[in-house]
C-alpha positions in Angstrom: -96.0 84.1 59.2 -99.1 81.9 58.8 -98.5 78.3 58.3 -100.5 76.9 55.3 -100.7 73.5 56.9 -102.7 75.0 59.8 -104.9 76.8 57.4 -105.7 73.6 55.5 -106.5 71.8 58.7 -108.8 74.5 59.9 -110.6 74.7 56.6 -111.0 71.0 56.2 -112.0 70.6 59.8 -114.6 73.3 59.6 -116.1 72.0 56.4 -116.2 68.5 57.9 -118.0 69.8 60.9 -120.5 71.7 58.7 -121.1 68.5 56.6 -121.8 66.4 59.7 -123.5 68.9 61.9 -125.4 71.2 59.5 -125.3 75.0 59.6 -124.0 76.8 62.6 -124.9 80.2 63.9 -128.7 80.3 64.5 -128.7 76.7 65.9 -125.8 77.3 68.3 -128.0 78.7 71.1 -130.4 75.8 70.7 -127.6 73.3 70.9 -126.3 75.0 74.0 -129.7 74.8 75.6 -130.2 71.1 74.7 -126.7 70.2 75.9 -127.5 71.1 79.5 -128.3 67.8 81.4 -131.9 67.4 82.2 -134.3 64.5 82.5 -135.6 65.2 79.0 -132.2 64.9 77.2 -130.2 62.5 79.3 -129.8 59.2 77.4 -127.8 57.4 80.0 -126.0 57.8 83.3 -122.6 56.2 84.1 -121.7 56.2 87.8 -124.0 59.2 88.1 -122.5 61.1 85.2 -125.1 62.2 82.7 -124.7 61.4 78.9 -126.9 63.7 76.9 -128.6 63.5 73.5 -125.9 66.0 72.3 -123.2 63.6 73.4 -124.9 60.7 71.6 -125.3 62.8 68.4 -121.6 63.7 68.5 -120.7 60.0 68.9 -122.9 59.1 65.9 -121.1 61.7 63.8 -117.7 60.4 64.9 -118.6 56.9 64.0 -119.9 58.1 60.6 -116.6 59.9 59.9 -114.8 56.6 60.6 -116.9 55.0 57.9 -118.9 52.9 60.4 -122.6 52.3 59.9 -124.6 54.7 62.1 -126.6 52.6 64.5 -128.0 54.6 67.5 -127.9 51.6 69.9 -124.3 50.8 69.0 -123.3 54.4 69.3 -124.9 54.6 72.7 -123.0 51.5 73.9 -119.7 52.9 72.6 -120.4 56.2 74.2 -121.0 54.5 77.6 -117.7 52.5 77.2 -115.8 55.6 76.4 -117.2 57.3 79.5 -116.2 54.3 81.6 -112.7 54.4 80.3 -112.5 58.2 80.8 -113.7 58.0 84.3 -111.1 55.3 85.0 -108.4 57.4 83.5 -109.5 60.3 85.7 -109.4 58.2 88.8 -105.8 57.1 88.0 -104.7 60.7 87.6 -103.7 60.4 83.9 -104.9 63.9 83.0 -102.4 65.3 85.5 -99.5 63.9 83.5 -97.8 66.7 81.5 -97.8 64.9 78.2 -101.4 63.9 78.4 -102.5 67.3 79.7 -100.8 68.9 76.8 -102.4 66.6 74.3 -105.9 67.2 75.7 -105.3 71.0 75.6 -104.0 70.8 72.0 -107.1 68.8 70.9 -109.4 71.2 72.6 -107.7 74.2 71.0 -107.9 72.5 67.6 -111.6 71.7 67.9 -112.4 75.2 69.1 -110.5 76.7 66.2 -112.4 74.5 63.7 -115.7 75.5 65.2 -114.7 79.2 65.0 -113.9 78.9 61.3 -117.1 77.0 60.8 -119.1 79.7 62.4 -117.6 82.3 60.1 -117.6 80.4 56.8 -119.9 82.9 55.2 -117.2 85.5 55.6 -114.9 83.3 53.5 -117.2 82.8 50.5 -115.6 83.0 47.1 -117.4 84.8 44.3 -117.5 83.7 40.6 -115.5 86.8 39.7 -112.7 85.8 42.2 -112.7 82.3 40.7 -112.4 83.6 37.2 -109.6 86.0 38.1 -107.7 83.2 39.9 -108.2 81.0 36.8 -106.8 83.6 34.4 -103.8 84.2 36.7 -103.1 80.5 37.1 -103.2 79.8 33.4 -101.7 83.0 32.1 -98.3 81.5 31.4 -99.5 78.3 29.9 -97.1 77.7 27.0 -94.6 75.3 25.6 -94.9 71.8 24.3 -96.8 68.8 25.6 -95.8 65.3 24.6 -97.7 62.1 24.2 -95.6 59.0 24.4 -95.5 55.4 25.4 -92.7 53.2 26.8 -91.7 49.7 27.7 -90.1 49.5 31.2 -87.7 46.5 31.8 -85.3 45.5 34.5 -82.3 44.6 32.4 -80.6 46.5 29.6 -80.4 43.3 27.5 -84.2 42.9 27.7 -84.6 46.5 26.4 -82.2 45.8 23.6 -84.2 42.8 22.6 -87.4 44.9 22.4 -85.6 47.4 20.1 -84.5 44.6 17.9 -88.1 43.3 17.6 -89.2 46.9 16.8 -86.6 47.1 14.1 -88.0 43.8 12.7 -91.5 45.4 12.5 -93.1 44.4 15.8 -95.9 46.6 17.2 -94.8 48.8 20.1 -98.1 48.6 22.0 -98.2 44.8 21.8 -94.6 44.6 23.1 -95.4 46.9 26.0 -98.5 44.8 26.9 -96.6 41.6 26.9 -93.3 42.7 28.4 -93.3 45.9 30.3 -93.1 45.8 34.1 -94.7 49.2 34.6 -98.4 49.9 35.4 -99.0 51.4 31.9 -98.5 47.9 30.3 -102.2 47.4 30.2 -102.5 50.5 28.0 -99.7 49.5 25.7 -97.3 51.6 27.6 -99.3 54.8 26.9 -98.3 57.6 29.2 -100.8 60.1 27.9 -100.0 63.8 27.6 -97.3 65.4 29.8 -95.1 68.4 30.0 -91.3 68.4 30.2 -91.1 69.2 33.9 -93.3 66.3 34.8 -90.7 63.6 33.8 -87.3 62.8 35.2 -84.5 64.3 33.2 -82.9 61.3 31.5 -86.3 60.2 30.2 -87.4 63.7 29.1 -84.1 64.4 27.4 -84.6 61.4 25.2 -88.2 62.3 24.4 -87.2 65.7 23.2 -84.9 64.2 20.6 -87.6 62.1 19.0 -89.9 62.9 16.1 -93.5 61.6 16.2 -93.4 57.9 15.3 -89.8 57.4 16.3 -88.6 55.2 19.1 -85.2 55.1 20.9 -82.5 53.1 19.2 -80.8 52.4 22.5 -82.3 51.7 26.0 -82.6 54.7 28.3 -81.7 54.2 32.0 -83.4 55.8 34.9 -83.7 54.8 38.6 -86.8 52.8 37.6 -85.1 50.5 35.1 -84.5 50.5 31.4 -86.9 52.2 29.0 -87.7 51.9 25.4 -89.6 55.1 24.4 -91.8 55.9 21.5 -93.1 59.5 20.8 -96.6 59.5 19.4 -97.6 63.2 19.2 -96.7 66.7 20.3 -98.9 69.8 20.8 -98.8 73.3 22.2 -99.7 73.4 25.9 -103.5 74.0 26.4 -105.4 75.6 29.2 -107.6 73.2 31.2 -111.3 74.0 31.3 -112.4 76.5 34.0 -114.9 74.0 35.4 -112.2 71.4 35.8 -110.1 73.8 38.0 -113.0 75.4 39.8 -113.1 73.3 42.9 -109.3 73.4 43.4 -109.3 77.2 43.0 -112.2 77.6 45.4 -110.3 75.6 48.1 -107.2 77.7 47.6 -109.1 81.0 47.8 -111.0 80.0 50.9 -107.7 78.9 52.4 -106.2 82.3 51.6 -109.0 84.1 53.3 -108.7 81.9 56.4 -105.0 82.6 56.3 -105.6 86.4 56.2 -108.1 86.1 59.1 -105.6 84.2 61.3 -103.0 86.8 60.3 -105.3 89.6 61.5 -105.7 87.8 64.8 -101.9 87.6 65.2 -101.6 91.3 64.4 -104.0 92.2 67.2 -102.5 89.7 69.7 -99.6 90.0 72.2 -97.3 87.0 71.4 -94.1 86.3 73.3 -91.9 83.4 72.3 -89.3 82.2 74.8 -85.8 82.6 73.6 -84.4 79.5 72.0 -87.7 77.7 71.6 -87.8 78.0 67.8 -84.2 76.8 67.3 -84.8 73.8 69.5 -87.9 72.9 67.5 -86.0 73.2 64.3 -83.2 70.9 65.5 -85.8 68.3 66.6 -87.3 68.1 63.1 -84.2 68.7 61.0 -83.2 65.9 58.6 -79.9 65.3 56.8 -80.7 63.1 53.7 -77.9 61.4 51.9 -76.7 63.3 48.9 -76.9 61.3 45.6 -73.6 60.6 44.0 -72.6 60.8 40.4 -73.3 63.3 37.6 -75.6 62.6 34.7 -74.0 62.5 31.3 -75.1 65.8 29.6 -74.0 65.0 26.1 -76.7 65.5 23.5 -78.0 62.3 21.9 -77.1 61.5 18.3 -79.7 61.8 15.6 -80.1 59.6 12.5 -82.3 60.9 9.7 -85.3 58.6 9.0 -84.3 56.1 11.7 -84.7 55.7 15.4 -82.7 58.1 17.5 -79.8 56.7 19.6 -80.2 57.4 23.3 -78.8 59.3 26.1 -78.2 57.3 29.2 -77.7 58.7 32.7 -74.8 57.5 34.8 -76.6 58.1 38.0 -80.3 58.3 39.2 -82.0 61.7 39.0 -82.3 62.9 42.6 -85.9 63.9 42.0 -87.1 60.9 40.2 -89.7 59.6 42.7 -93.2 60.1 41.3 -95.5 62.6 43.1 -99.2 62.2 43.9 -101.7 64.5 42.2 -104.3 66.6 44.0 -107.1 64.4 42.8 -105.6 61.0 43.3 -104.0 59.2 46.3 -100.3 58.3 46.2 -99.6 54.8 45.0 -96.1 55.1 46.4 -94.2 52.7 44.2 -91.0 53.1 42.2 -92.9 51.3 39.4 -94.5 54.6 38.5 -91.4 54.8 36.4 -90.7 58.2 35.1 -92.6 61.1 36.7 -91.0 63.9 38.6 -92.3 65.3 41.9 -93.4 69.0 42.1 -90.7 71.4 43.1 -92.9 72.9 45.8 -95.6 71.5 48.1 -99.1 71.2 46.6 -101.0 73.1 45.6 -98.2 74.0 43.1 -98.5 76.0 39.9 -100.3 74.1 37.2 -101.2 71.2 39.5 -104.0 70.5 37.1 -101.5 69.1 34.6 -100.1 66.3 36.7 -101.2 62.8 36.0 -100.0 59.5 37.2 -98.0 57.4 34.9 
């Protein structure tokens, strides 16, 4: 079994090395020759230990990856200080400590693995035909309904009831959302954009499905984020995303799959022996026992009233999967104020990851 997390680390690490260090292969021998200490390529000596131009270039690349401005003199001074600290650690016998020795070996193995993948990136290239095939497979089952809605998120039920009363009196939904909602969509008049049913927590989505375009909820809807007043704007049949929009994501997945297959072939040819009990001990060390949520949502269907707002369903307990999930293209904002989105059922990249958007 090949771990996808390892594949991702190897792929990203190799690409990062390529971006910082240029192409590998033909230049490897030249780099090996220039890395040998000589009067021509030694940039400094620390207690007799030579620091070469290759060492300095690696330090400059490391500083660049940290977002620091690349200044050759600053990089040289930092390299010298690192060498001083390293020599001091050696003199105190720190590398002989089991934990530190294991950490050094692990980092060495990781770096070597990334360079190996980098040296063979040409074997993992993805053709346009492969991308097209992956696109068709990914989007083949695109079907169902997408919804466009807006909402007002409030902390108290009474506040939500007041919003509904103002809507009944003719108030504009977007203006009420801008002036009263506690959610991040308030600046957009509560607009959530287009979403599919599986992207929202169940109490919220159950209510949306009962509405007709233009209708709003006649009663507040409770989720773990607070109390919602929801208005459905439009519905449409689910649409495939453009190929160009998915191209980069698909390429990364296919490259990762090829690296995964390559690592699998290495395992097939290797002799691997795992000491008895090692795996079970590791599993026990990382196991978690999260508290189970209590309570059961009310499954009764919401009432309908022809020509008027639809009275709402209200959950009696929070949906256990209500916390919003990050999208592949955006960082997690990590707040319960993201208000109604449901996390993916499987780790990213999941099926139809292109359709997720932050609320």
